DSSP file (Angstrom, degrees, kcal/mol; ACC not computed):
  #  RESIDUE AA STRUCTURE BP1 BP2  ACC     N-H-->O    O-->H-N    N-H-->O    O-->H-N    TCO  KAPPA ALPHA  PHI   PSI    X-CA   Y-CA   Z-CA
    1    1 A M              0   0    0      0, 0.0     2,-0.4     0, 0.0    61,-0.2   0.000 360.0 360.0 360.0 142.2   10.0    8.6  -15.2
    2    2 A K  E     -A   61   0A   0     59,-2.0    59,-3.2     2,-0.0     2,-0.4  -0.967 360.0-127.3-127.1 140.7    7.1    9.0  -12.9
    3    3 A L  E     -A   60   0A   0     -2,-0.4     2,-0.3    57,-0.2    57,-0.2  -0.756  29.0-176.5 -88.7 132.6    6.8   11.1   -9.7
    4    4 A L  E     -A   59   0A   0     55,-2.9    55,-2.9    -2,-0.4     2,-0.4  -0.932  10.9-146.3-127.7 153.1    5.5    9.2   -6.7
    5    5 A Y  E     -AB  58  33A   0     28,-3.1    28,-2.5    -2,-0.3     2,-0.5  -0.930   7.2-164.3-126.5 142.3    4.8   10.5   -3.2
    6    6 A H  E     -A   57   0A   0     51,-2.4    51,-2.8    -2,-0.4     2,-0.4  -0.980  15.6-144.4-127.4 119.3    5.1    9.1    0.3
    7    7 A G  E     +A   56   0A   0     -2,-0.5     2,-0.2    49,-0.2    49,-0.2  -0.666  39.0 135.8 -84.1 134.8    3.3   10.7    3.2
    8    8 A S  E     -A   55   0A   0     47,-2.6    47,-2.8    -2,-0.4    39,-0.2  -0.843  62.4-110.5-155.2-173.2    5.2   10.6    6.6
    9    9 A T  S    S+     0   0    0     -2,-0.2     2,-0.3    45,-0.2    44,-0.3   0.190  97.6  48.1-113.9  11.1    6.2   12.5    9.6
   10   10 A M  S    S-     0   0    0     45,-0.2     2,-0.4    42,-0.1    45,-0.1  -0.988  88.7-100.9-147.7 156.4    9.9   12.5    8.6
   11   11 A E        -     0   0    0     -2,-0.3     2,-0.7    -3,-0.1    -2,-0.0  -0.653  37.0-146.9 -73.7 127.8   12.1   13.2    5.7
   12   12 A I        +     0   0    0     -2,-0.4     3,-0.1     1,-0.2    -6,-0.0  -0.883  29.4 164.1-103.6 113.7   13.1    9.8    4.2
   13   13 A T  S    S+     0   0    0     -2,-0.7     2,-0.4     1,-0.3   144,-0.2   0.742  74.1  24.1 -96.8 -28.5   16.6    9.9    2.7
   14   14 A E  S    S-     0   0    0      2,-0.0     2,-0.5     0, 0.0    -1,-0.3  -0.991  79.4-128.4-139.8 129.7   17.0    6.1    2.5
   15   15 A I        -     0   0    0     -2,-0.4     2,-0.6    -3,-0.1    15,-0.0  -0.654  22.4-170.8 -81.1 124.3   14.2    3.5    2.3
   16   16 A D    >   -     0   0    0     -2,-0.5     3,-1.9     1,-0.1     4,-0.2  -0.915   9.2-167.2-118.6 101.9   14.6    0.8    4.9
   17   17 A L  G >  S+     0   0    0     -2,-0.6     3,-1.6     1,-0.3    -1,-0.1   0.753  83.9  69.9 -62.0 -24.2   12.1   -2.0    4.3
   18   18 A S  G 3  S+     0   0    0      1,-0.3    -1,-0.3    10,-0.0    11,-0.0   0.729  95.0  56.1 -66.7 -18.9   12.8   -3.5    7.7
   19   19 A R  G <  S+     0   0    0     -3,-1.9    -1,-0.3     2,-0.1    -2,-0.2   0.501  84.1 112.2 -88.7  -4.8   11.0   -0.5    9.2
   20   20 A S  S <  S-     0   0    0     -3,-1.6    10,-0.1    -4,-0.2     8,-0.1  -0.379  71.8-116.9 -69.7 147.0    7.9   -1.2    7.2
   21   21 A K        -     0   0    0      8,-0.3     8,-0.5     6,-0.1     3,-0.3  -0.617  27.8-125.3 -85.1 143.0    4.8   -2.3    9.1
   22   22 A P  S    S+     0   0    0      0, 0.0    -1,-0.1     0, 0.0    73,-0.1  -0.256  81.5  38.2 -78.8 171.4    3.4   -5.8    8.5
   23   23 A N  S    S+     0   0    0     65,-0.2     2,-0.1     1,-0.2    66,-0.1   0.817  76.7 145.1  59.2  39.0   -0.2   -6.7    7.5
   24   24 A K    >   -     0   0    0     -3,-0.3     3,-1.1    64,-0.1    -1,-0.2  -0.422  68.7 -80.2 -93.5 177.7   -0.8   -3.8    5.1
   25   25 A D  T 3  S+     0   0    0      1,-0.3    63,-0.3    -2,-0.1    64,-0.3   0.860 130.0  17.2 -48.0 -48.4   -2.9   -4.0    1.9
   26   26 A F  T 3  S-     0   0    0      1,-0.4    -1,-0.3    62,-0.1     2,-0.2   0.216 122.8 -96.1-112.2  13.2   -0.2   -5.5   -0.2
   27   27 A G    <   -     0   0    0     -3,-1.1     2,-0.6    58,-0.1    -1,-0.4  -0.562  69.7 -21.2 106.6-170.6    2.0   -6.7    2.6
   28   28 A K  S    S+     0   0    0     66,-0.2     2,-0.3    -2,-0.2    -8,-0.1  -0.662  93.7  94.4 -79.5 116.6    5.1   -5.4    4.4
   29   29 A G  S    S-     0   0    0     -2,-0.6     2,-0.5    -8,-0.5    -8,-0.3  -0.953  76.9 -61.6-176.7-169.0    6.7   -2.8    2.1
   30   30 A F  E     -D  146   0B   0    116,-2.7   116,-2.6    -2,-0.3     2,-0.4  -0.891  47.6-155.1-105.0 125.4    7.1    0.8    1.1
   31   31 A Y  E     +D  145   0B   0     -2,-0.5     2,-0.3   114,-0.2   114,-0.2  -0.823  16.7 169.4-109.7 139.4    3.9    2.5   -0.2
   32   32 A L  E     -D  144   0B   0    112,-2.2   112,-3.1    -2,-0.4     2,-0.3  -0.917  17.2-146.3-140.3 166.0    3.6    5.5   -2.5
   33   33 A S  B     -B    5   0A   0    -28,-2.5   -28,-3.1    -2,-0.3   110,-0.1  -0.955  19.8-141.5-132.6 151.6    1.0    7.4   -4.4
   34   34 A E  S    S+     0   0    0    108,-0.3     2,-0.8    -2,-0.3   -31,-0.1   0.612  90.2  82.2 -78.8 -13.8    0.9    9.2   -7.7
   35   35 A D     >  -     0   0    0    107,-0.3     4,-2.0     1,-0.2     5,-0.2  -0.825  63.2-165.6-101.1 107.4   -1.4   11.7   -6.0
   36   36 A R  H  > S+     0   0    0     -2,-0.8     4,-2.3     1,-0.2    -1,-0.2   0.878  90.4  54.1 -59.0 -39.7    0.5   14.3   -3.9
   37   37 A Q  H  > S+     0   0    0      1,-0.2     4,-2.5     2,-0.2    -1,-0.2   0.901 106.8  51.0 -63.5 -41.4   -2.7   15.3   -2.1
   38   38 A Q  H  > S+     0   0    0      1,-0.2     4,-2.1     2,-0.2    -1,-0.2   0.916 110.8  48.9 -62.5 -42.6   -3.5   11.7   -1.0
   39   39 A A  H  X S+     0   0    0     -4,-2.0     4,-2.4     1,-0.2    -2,-0.2   0.890 110.6  51.2 -63.4 -39.4    0.1   11.4    0.3
   40   40 A F  H  X S+     0   0    0     -4,-2.3     4,-2.8     2,-0.2    -2,-0.2   0.903 108.4  51.5 -64.6 -40.6   -0.3   14.7    2.2
   41   41 A E  H  X S+     0   0    0     -4,-2.5     4,-2.2     2,-0.2    -2,-0.2   0.900 110.7  48.2 -63.7 -40.1   -3.6   13.5    3.7
   42   42 A M  H  X S+     0   0    0     -4,-2.1     4,-2.2     2,-0.2    -2,-0.2   0.925 112.9  48.4 -63.6 -44.2   -1.8   10.3    4.9
   43   43 A A  H  X S+     0   0    0     -4,-2.4     4,-2.7     1,-0.2    -2,-0.2   0.903 111.5  49.8 -62.7 -41.8    1.0   12.3    6.3
   44   44 A S  H  X S+     0   0    0     -4,-2.8     4,-2.3     2,-0.2    -1,-0.2   0.894 108.7  52.3 -64.6 -40.4   -1.4   14.7    8.1
   45   45 A Y  H  X S+     0   0    0     -4,-2.2     4,-1.6     2,-0.2    -2,-0.2   0.925 113.9  42.9 -61.0 -46.0   -3.3   11.7    9.6
   46   46 A K  H  X S+     0   0    0     -4,-2.2     4,-2.0     1,-0.2    -2,-0.2   0.903 111.9  55.0 -65.4 -41.7   -0.1   10.3   11.0
   47   47 A A  H  X>S+     0   0    0     -4,-2.7     5,-2.4     1,-0.2     4,-0.9   0.881 106.2  50.6 -62.6 -39.6    1.1   13.7   12.2
   48   48 A I  H ><5S+     0   0    0     -4,-2.3     3,-0.6     1,-0.2    -1,-0.2   0.920 110.6  49.6 -63.8 -43.2   -2.0   14.3   14.2
   49   49 A Q  H 3<5S+     0   0    0     -4,-1.6    -2,-0.2     1,-0.2    -1,-0.2   0.865 121.2  34.4 -62.7 -36.7   -1.7   10.9   15.9
   50   50 A L  H 3<5S-     0   0    0     -4,-2.0    -1,-0.2    -5,-0.1    -2,-0.2   0.371 107.0-119.5-102.2   3.6    2.0   11.5   16.8
   51   51 A D  T <<5S+     0   0    0     -4,-0.9     2,-0.2    -3,-0.6    -3,-0.2   0.946  74.8 118.9  53.6  52.7    1.8   15.3   17.4
   52   52 A M      < -     0   0    0     -5,-2.4    -1,-0.2    -8,-0.1   -42,-0.1  -0.702  68.7 -88.8-132.1-177.2    4.3   15.9   14.6
   53   53 A E        -     0   0    0    -44,-0.3     2,-0.2    -2,-0.2    -9,-0.0  -0.780  40.7-113.4 -99.2 143.5    4.4   17.7   11.3
   54   54 A P        -     0   0    0      0, 0.0     2,-0.4     0, 0.0   -45,-0.2  -0.491  30.5-168.3 -74.4 145.0    3.4   16.1    8.0
   55   55 A V  E     -A    8   0A   0    -47,-2.8   -47,-2.6    -2,-0.2     2,-0.6  -0.999  11.3-154.9-134.5 130.6    6.1   15.5    5.4
   56   56 A V  E     -A    7   0A   0     -2,-0.4     2,-0.4   -49,-0.2   -49,-0.2  -0.932  13.6-156.5-106.9 114.6    5.6   14.5    1.7
   57   57 A N  E     -A    6   0A   0    -51,-2.8   -51,-2.4    -2,-0.6     2,-0.5  -0.732   7.4-148.3 -89.6 136.6    8.6   12.7    0.3
   58   58 A V  E     +A    5   0A   0     -2,-0.4   100,-2.7   -53,-0.2     2,-0.3  -0.907  17.3 179.7-112.3 132.2    9.0   12.8   -3.5
   59   59 A F  E     -AC   4 157A   0    -55,-2.9   -55,-2.9    -2,-0.5     2,-0.5  -0.953  24.3-134.7-129.2 148.2   10.5   10.0   -5.5
   60   60 A E  E     -AC   3 156A   0     96,-2.8    96,-2.3    -2,-0.3     2,-0.5  -0.898  22.9-154.5-100.0 132.0   11.2    9.5   -9.1
   61   61 A F  E     -AC   2 155A   0    -59,-3.2   -59,-2.0    -2,-0.5     2,-1.4  -0.931  10.8-146.1-114.3 124.3   10.2    6.0  -10.3
   62   62 A D     >  +     0   0    0     92,-2.0     4,-0.6    -2,-0.5     3,-0.4  -0.697  22.1 177.8 -88.1  87.9   11.9    4.4  -13.4
   63   63 A E  T >4 S+     0   0    0     -2,-1.4     3,-1.0     1,-0.2     4,-0.3   0.855  74.6  58.6 -61.9 -37.5    8.9    2.4  -14.7
   64   64 A Q  G >4 S+     0   0    0      1,-0.3     3,-1.3     2,-0.2    -1,-0.2   0.872 102.0  54.3 -63.6 -35.8   10.7    1.1  -17.7
   65   65 A A  G >4 S+     0   0    0     -3,-0.4     3,-0.9     1,-0.3    -1,-0.3   0.692  94.5  71.1 -70.5 -17.0   13.3   -0.6  -15.6
   66   66 A S  G X< S+     0   0    0     -3,-1.0     3,-1.9    -4,-0.6    -1,-0.3   0.569  70.9  90.7 -76.7  -6.9   10.6   -2.4  -13.6
   67   67 A A  G <  S+     0   0    0     -3,-1.3    -1,-0.2     1,-0.3    -2,-0.1   0.783  84.8  53.2 -59.4 -27.1    9.9   -4.6  -16.7
   68   68 A S  G <  S+     0   0    0     -3,-0.9    -1,-0.3    -4,-0.2     2,-0.2   0.506  98.8  83.1 -86.6  -4.0   12.4   -7.2  -15.3
   69   69 A L  S <  S-     0   0    0     -3,-1.9     2,-0.7    -4,-0.1    32,-0.1  -0.574  90.5-101.0 -98.3 161.5   10.7   -7.3  -11.9
   70   70 A R        +     0   0    0     -2,-0.2    32,-2.7    30,-0.2    33,-1.9  -0.728  51.8 176.6 -80.7 118.4    7.7   -9.4  -10.7
   71   71 A T  E     -e  103   0B   0     -2,-0.7     2,-0.4    30,-0.2    33,-0.2  -0.914  23.5-157.2-126.8 152.3    4.8   -7.0  -10.7
   72   72 A K  E     -e  104   0B   0     31,-2.0    33,-2.6    -2,-0.3     2,-0.5  -0.997  11.4-163.8-127.8 132.7    1.1   -7.3  -10.0
   73   73 A Y  E     -e  105   0B   0     -2,-0.4     2,-0.6    31,-0.2    33,-0.2  -0.970   9.4-172.7-124.6 120.4   -1.4   -4.8  -11.4
   74   74 A F        -     0   0    0     31,-3.0     3,-0.1    -2,-0.5    -2,-0.0  -0.947   1.6-173.5-109.3 111.0   -5.0   -4.3  -10.1
   75   75 A A        -     0   0    0     -2,-0.6     2,-0.3    31,-0.1    -1,-0.1   0.698  67.5  -6.3 -77.6 -19.3   -6.8   -1.9  -12.4
   76   76 A A  S    S-     0   0    0     31,-0.1     2,-0.3    66,-0.0     5,-0.2  -0.960  91.2 -65.8-161.2 171.2   -9.9   -1.7  -10.3
   77   77 A Y        +     0   0    0     -2,-0.3     2,-0.3     4,-0.1     3,-0.0  -0.571  67.6 145.1 -65.6 128.4  -11.7   -3.1   -7.2
   78   78 A N     >  -     0   0    0     -2,-0.3     4,-2.3     1,-0.1     5,-0.2  -0.942  63.5 -92.0-155.4 175.8  -12.5   -6.8   -8.0
   79   79 A E  H  > S+     0   0    0     -2,-0.3     4,-2.5     1,-0.2     5,-0.2   0.863 122.8  54.9 -66.3 -35.3  -12.7  -10.1   -6.1
   80   80 A E  H  > S+     0   0    0      2,-0.2     4,-2.0     1,-0.2    -1,-0.2   0.925 109.9  47.9 -61.7 -42.9   -9.1  -11.0   -6.9
   81   81 A W  H  > S+     0   0    0      2,-0.2     4,-2.7     1,-0.2    -2,-0.2   0.929 111.1  50.8 -60.9 -46.7   -8.0   -7.7   -5.3
   82   82 A A  H  X S+     0   0    0     -4,-2.3     4,-2.6     1,-0.2    -2,-0.2   0.899 111.1  47.8 -60.9 -42.0  -10.2   -8.3   -2.2
   83   83 A E  H  X S+     0   0    0     -4,-2.5     4,-2.4     2,-0.2    -1,-0.2   0.865 111.4  51.2 -66.7 -35.1   -8.7  -11.8   -1.7
   84   84 A F  H  X S+     0   0    0     -4,-2.0     4,-2.1    -5,-0.2    -2,-0.2   0.921 111.3  47.1 -66.3 -44.6   -5.2  -10.4   -2.1
   85   85 A I  H  X S+     0   0    0     -4,-2.7     4,-3.2     2,-0.2     5,-0.3   0.934 112.3  51.0 -60.1 -46.8   -5.9   -7.7    0.5
   86   86 A F  H  X S+     0   0    0     -4,-2.6     4,-2.0     1,-0.2    -2,-0.2   0.929 109.7  49.2 -57.9 -47.8   -7.4  -10.3    2.8
   87   87 A A  H  < S+     0   0    0     -4,-2.4    -1,-0.2     1,-0.2    -2,-0.2   0.898 116.8  41.6 -61.1 -41.9   -4.4  -12.6    2.5
   88   88 A N  H >< S+     0   0    0     -4,-2.1     3,-1.0   -63,-0.3    -2,-0.2   0.911 117.3  45.3 -73.5 -43.0   -1.9   -9.7    3.2
   89   89 A R  H 3< S+     0   0    0     -4,-3.2    -2,-0.2   -64,-0.3    -1,-0.2   0.768 119.3  42.7 -71.2 -25.0   -3.9   -8.1    6.0
   90   90 A N  T 3< S+     0   0    0     -4,-2.0    -1,-0.2    -5,-0.3    -2,-0.2   0.121  77.4 141.2-108.5  18.7   -4.6  -11.5    7.7
   91   91 A N    <   -     0   0    0     -3,-1.0    -3,-0.1     1,-0.2    -4,-0.0  -0.491  39.4-158.4 -66.4 115.8   -1.1  -13.0    7.3
   92   92 A P  S    S+     0   0    0      0, 0.0    -1,-0.2     0, 0.0    -3,-0.0   0.723  88.4  44.1 -71.2 -19.3   -0.4  -14.9   10.5
   93   93 A N    >   -     0   0    0      3,-0.2     3,-2.5     1,-0.1    -3,-0.0  -0.754  68.8-177.9-124.4  84.7    3.4  -14.7    9.9
   94   94 A P  T 3  S+     0   0    0      0, 0.0   -66,-0.2     0, 0.0   -71,-0.1   0.659  79.9  63.3 -61.6 -16.0    4.1  -11.1    8.8
   95   95 A N  T 3  S+     0   0    0      1,-0.2    -2,-0.0   -73,-0.1     0, 0.0   0.565  97.9  62.6 -83.6  -7.3    7.8  -11.9    8.3
   96   96 A T  S <  S-     0   0    0     -3,-2.5    -3,-0.2    -5,-0.0    -1,-0.2  -0.938  89.4-136.5-116.3 106.9    6.9  -14.4    5.6
   97   97 A P        -     0   0    0      0, 0.0   -70,-0.1     0, 0.0    -2,-0.1  -0.211   4.9-138.9 -62.6 152.0    5.2  -12.6    2.6
   98   98 A V  S    S+     0   0    0    -14,-0.1     2,-0.3    -4,-0.1   -71,-0.1   0.512  87.0  32.2 -87.1  -5.8    2.1  -14.2    1.1
   99   99 A H        -     0   0    0      2,-0.1   -73,-0.0   -73,-0.1   -15,-0.0  -0.929  67.7-137.5-143.3 166.7    3.3  -13.2   -2.4
  100  100 A D        +     0   0    0     -2,-0.3     2,-0.2   -29,-0.0   -30,-0.2   0.040  54.7 132.9-117.0  26.4    6.6  -12.8   -4.3
  101  101 A Y        -     0   0    0      1,-0.1   -30,-0.2   -32,-0.1     3,-0.1  -0.536  44.7-156.9 -76.6 142.1    5.9   -9.6   -6.2
  102  102 A D  S    S+     0   0    0    -32,-2.7    45,-2.9     1,-0.3    46,-0.6   0.862  83.6  20.4 -79.3 -41.0    8.5   -6.8   -6.2
  103  103 A I  E     -eF  71 146B   0    -33,-1.9   -31,-2.0    43,-0.2     2,-0.4  -0.992  65.0-172.8-133.5 136.3    5.9   -4.2   -7.0
  104  104 A V  E     -eF  72 145B   0     41,-1.9    41,-2.8    -2,-0.4     2,-0.4  -0.997   3.6-170.2-128.3 136.8    2.1   -4.2   -6.6
  105  105 A Y  E     +eF  73 144B   0    -33,-2.6   -31,-3.0    -2,-0.4    39,-0.2  -0.989  31.5 105.6-124.8 132.8   -0.1   -1.4   -8.0
  106  106 A G  E     - F   0 143B   0     37,-2.0    37,-2.8    -2,-0.4   -31,-0.1  -0.983  63.0 -43.9 176.3 179.5   -3.8   -1.2   -7.1
  107  107 A P  E     - F   0 142B   0      0, 0.0     2,-0.3     0, 0.0    35,-0.3  -0.215  53.4-113.9 -64.5 151.5   -6.6    0.5   -5.2
  108  108 A I        -     0   0    0     33,-2.9    28,-0.7     1,-0.0    33,-0.3  -0.655  31.8-126.1 -80.9 140.2   -6.3    1.5   -1.5
  109  109 A A  B     -G  135   0C   0     -2,-0.3    26,-0.2     1,-0.1     4,-0.1  -0.511  35.4 -83.5 -84.7 157.6   -8.6   -0.4    0.8
  110  110 A N    >   -     0   0    0     24,-3.1     3,-1.0    -2,-0.2    -1,-0.1  -0.227  36.8-119.6 -54.9 145.1  -11.0    1.3    3.3
  111  111 A D  T 3  S+     0   0    0      1,-0.3     3,-0.4     2,-0.1    -1,-0.1   0.733 111.1  62.3 -62.1 -23.3   -9.4    2.4    6.6
  112  112 A R  T >>  +     0   0    0      1,-0.2     4,-1.3    21,-0.2     3,-0.5  -0.083  64.7 128.4 -93.8  34.8  -11.8    0.1    8.5
  113  113 A V  H <>  +     0   0    0     -3,-1.0     4,-2.5     1,-0.2    -1,-0.2   0.816  61.0  64.7 -64.0 -32.3  -10.4   -3.0    6.8
  114  114 A G  H 3> S+     0   0    0     -3,-0.4     4,-2.1     1,-0.2    -1,-0.2   0.904 102.2  48.1 -58.3 -44.1   -9.8   -4.9   10.1
  115  115 A L  H <> S+     0   0    0     -3,-0.5     4,-2.2     1,-0.2    -1,-0.2   0.897 111.9  50.0 -63.1 -41.4  -13.5   -5.0   11.0
  116  116 A Q  H  X S+     0   0    0     -4,-1.3     4,-2.3     2,-0.2    -2,-0.2   0.881 108.5  52.4 -67.8 -37.8  -14.4   -6.2    7.5
  117  117 A I  H  X S+     0   0    0     -4,-2.5     4,-2.9     2,-0.2     5,-0.2   0.928 109.3  49.6 -62.1 -44.7  -11.7   -9.0    7.7
  118  118 A R  H  X S+     0   0    0     -4,-2.1     4,-2.4     1,-0.2     6,-0.2   0.925 111.0  49.5 -60.8 -44.4  -13.2  -10.1   11.0
  119  119 A N  H  <>S+     0   0    0     -4,-2.2     5,-2.8     1,-0.2     6,-1.1   0.885 112.9  47.6 -61.3 -38.8  -16.7  -10.2    9.5
  120  120 A Y  H ><5S+     0   0    0     -4,-2.3     3,-1.3     3,-0.2    -2,-0.2   0.918 111.7  49.0 -69.9 -44.0  -15.4  -12.2    6.5
  121  121 A I  H 3<5S+     0   0    0     -4,-2.9    -2,-0.2     1,-0.3    -1,-0.2   0.903 112.0  49.1 -60.4 -42.2  -13.5  -14.7    8.7
  122  122 A E  T 3<5S-     0   0    0     -4,-2.4    -1,-0.3    -5,-0.2    -2,-0.2   0.374 114.4-119.5 -81.5   5.8  -16.6  -15.2   10.9
  123  123 A H  T < 5S+     0   0    0     -3,-1.3    -3,-0.2     2,-0.2    -2,-0.1   0.778  76.4 129.7  60.5  28.9  -18.7  -15.7    7.7
  124  124 A N  S   <S+     0   0    0     -5,-2.8     2,-0.3    -6,-0.2    -4,-0.2   0.711  76.0  27.5 -80.2 -21.9  -20.9  -12.7    8.6
  125  125 A I  S    S-     0   0    0     -6,-1.1    -2,-0.2    -9,-0.1    -1,-0.1  -0.967  80.1-128.4-136.3 153.7  -20.4  -11.4    5.1
  126  126 A D     >  -     0   0    0     -2,-0.3     4,-2.7    -3,-0.1     5,-0.2  -0.404  39.1 -92.6 -93.3 176.2  -19.7  -13.1    1.7
  127  127 A L  H  > S+     0   0    0      1,-0.2     4,-2.8     2,-0.2     5,-0.2   0.902 123.7  51.6 -59.9 -45.5  -16.9  -12.2   -0.7
  128  128 A P  H  > S+     0   0    0      0, 0.0     4,-2.1     0, 0.0    -1,-0.2   0.896 113.6  45.4 -60.1 -37.7  -18.9   -9.7   -2.8
  129  129 A T  H  > S+     0   0    0      2,-0.2     4,-2.4     1,-0.2    -2,-0.2   0.914 111.7  52.3 -69.0 -42.5  -20.0   -7.8    0.4
  130  130 A F  H  X S+     0   0    0     -4,-2.7     4,-1.3     1,-0.2    -1,-0.2   0.933 110.2  49.1 -55.9 -48.0  -16.4   -7.9    1.6
  131  131 A L  H >X S+     0   0    0     -4,-2.8     4,-0.8     1,-0.2     3,-0.6   0.931 110.7  49.4 -57.8 -48.6  -15.2   -6.4   -1.7
  132  132 A E  H >< S+     0   0    0     -4,-2.1     3,-0.6     1,-0.2    -1,-0.2   0.878 111.6  48.7 -61.3 -39.3  -17.8   -3.7   -1.5
  133  133 A R  H 3< S+     0   0    0     -4,-2.4    -1,-0.2     1,-0.2    -2,-0.2   0.683 104.2  60.6 -77.6 -17.5  -16.9   -2.7    2.1
  134  134 A L  H << S+     0   0    0     -4,-1.3   -24,-3.1    -3,-0.6    -1,-0.2   0.685  77.2 113.8 -80.3 -17.7  -13.2   -2.6    1.3
  135  135 A K  B << S-G  109   0C   0     -4,-0.8   -26,-0.1    -3,-0.6     2,-0.1  -0.269  81.3-100.8 -59.8 137.8  -13.6    0.1   -1.3
  136  136 A Y    >   -     0   0    0    -28,-0.7     3,-1.4     1,-0.1    -1,-0.1  -0.357  26.0-131.7 -63.4 133.8  -12.0    3.4   -0.2
  137  137 A M  T 3  S+     0   0    0      1,-0.3    -1,-0.1    -3,-0.1     3,-0.1   0.781 101.0  52.7 -60.6 -32.0  -14.5    5.8    1.2
  138  138 A R  T 3  S-     0   0    0      1,-0.4    -1,-0.3     3,-0.0     2,-0.1   0.099 122.6 -86.0 -95.7  23.6  -13.3    8.8   -0.9
  139  139 A G  S <  S-     0   0    0     -3,-1.4    -1,-0.4     2,-0.1     2,-0.3  -0.278  74.9 -30.3  94.5 173.0  -13.5    7.1   -4.3
  140  140 A I        +     0   0    0     -3,-0.1     2,-0.4    -2,-0.1   -31,-0.1  -0.461  61.5 172.7 -71.9 126.8  -10.9    5.0   -6.0
  141  141 A T        -     0   0    0     -2,-0.3   -33,-2.9   -33,-0.3     2,-0.2  -1.000  19.8-141.3-133.3 133.4   -7.3    6.0   -5.1
  142  142 A F  E     - F   0 107B   0     -2,-0.4  -108,-0.3   -35,-0.3     2,-0.3  -0.613  13.8-166.6-100.4 156.3   -4.4    3.9   -6.2
  143  143 A Q  E     - F   0 106B   0    -37,-2.8   -37,-2.0    -2,-0.2     2,-0.4  -0.957  15.0-136.0-137.1 155.3   -1.1    3.0   -4.4
  144  144 A Y  E     -DF  32 105B   0   -112,-3.1  -112,-2.2    -2,-0.3     2,-0.5  -0.929  14.7-159.4-109.7 136.6    2.2    1.5   -5.3
  145  145 A F  E     -DF  31 104B   0    -41,-2.8   -41,-1.9    -2,-0.4     2,-0.6  -0.976   4.9-170.0-115.4 126.7    3.8   -1.1   -3.1
  146  146 A F  E     +DF  30 103B   0   -116,-2.6  -116,-2.7    -2,-0.5   -43,-0.2  -0.964  14.7 166.4-115.5 110.8    7.6   -1.7   -3.3
  147  147 A G        +     0   0    0    -45,-2.9     2,-0.3    -2,-0.6   -44,-0.1   0.442  50.8  51.3-111.6  -0.7    8.4   -4.8   -1.4
  148  148 A T  S  > S-     0   0    0    -46,-0.6     4,-2.4     1,-0.1     5,-0.2  -0.916  78.7-115.9-134.9 161.3   11.9   -5.8   -2.3
  149  149 A E  H  > S+     0   0    0     -2,-0.3     4,-1.8     1,-0.2    -1,-0.1   0.865 116.4  59.1 -61.8 -35.5   15.3   -4.2   -2.5
  150  150 A R  H  4 S+     0   0    0      1,-0.2     4,-0.3     2,-0.2    -1,-0.2   0.900 109.1  44.0 -60.6 -39.7   15.3   -4.7   -6.2
  151  151 A A  H >4 S+     0   0    0      1,-0.2     3,-2.0     2,-0.2    -2,-0.2   0.919 108.6  56.2 -70.0 -44.4   12.2   -2.6   -6.5
  152  152 A I  H >< S+     0   0    0     -4,-2.4     3,-2.1     1,-0.3    -1,-0.2   0.831  95.8  67.1 -57.6 -33.7   13.4    0.1   -4.1
  153  153 A K  T 3< S+     0   0    0     -4,-1.8    -1,-0.3     1,-0.3    -2,-0.2   0.680  90.9  63.9 -63.0 -16.5   16.5    0.6   -6.3
  154  154 A L  T <  S+     0   0    0     -3,-2.0   -92,-2.0    -4,-0.3     2,-0.4   0.453  89.2  84.4 -86.8  -0.5   14.1    1.9   -9.0
  155  155 A L  E <   -C   61   0A   0     -3,-2.1     2,-0.5   -94,-0.2   -94,-0.2  -0.862  58.9-167.8-104.3 135.8   13.2    4.9   -6.8
  156  156 A R  E     -C   60   0A   0    -96,-2.3   -96,-2.8    -2,-0.4     2,-0.2  -0.984  22.4-126.8-124.5 121.8   15.3    8.0   -6.6
  157  157 A K  E      C   59   0A   0     -2,-0.5   -98,-0.2   -98,-0.2  -144,-0.0  -0.432 360.0 360.0 -66.3 132.2   14.7   10.6   -3.9
  158  158 A L              0   0    0   -100,-2.7   -99,-0.2    -2,-0.2    -1,-0.1   0.373 360.0 360.0-105.5 360.0   14.1   14.1   -5.1
């Protein structure tokens, strides 16, 4: 079992994927981190925008049970990761996912990803430059994406 954290402005008792926002790094889904501080920083960022208090939700993840699910693992920033981020962030139909993975694990993209996508689409930058600019400003930080009900069932709220 592994502890994962989700930064928010509310206590989450039940995960509802329909409330997830589209066009995120790995698509529309529920995102968590192994790093409690990173989750707190995300929660604080949201809380400031909404004039609310940050909340860090803690979940237990049954990694062994995930062996039967479709998973994608990005160990580091690379061109495959950058193309995956681009496809998800630039998905013209956010209700139709660009992939069929239940769980995706990989680095977080830079917060200014929208500008980089526009530069890449307009051919102002090439793929290696796009990749370099997507790297998270504070060093490599990883995230978990849970995109299906089957995946969500492997999380237990603590």
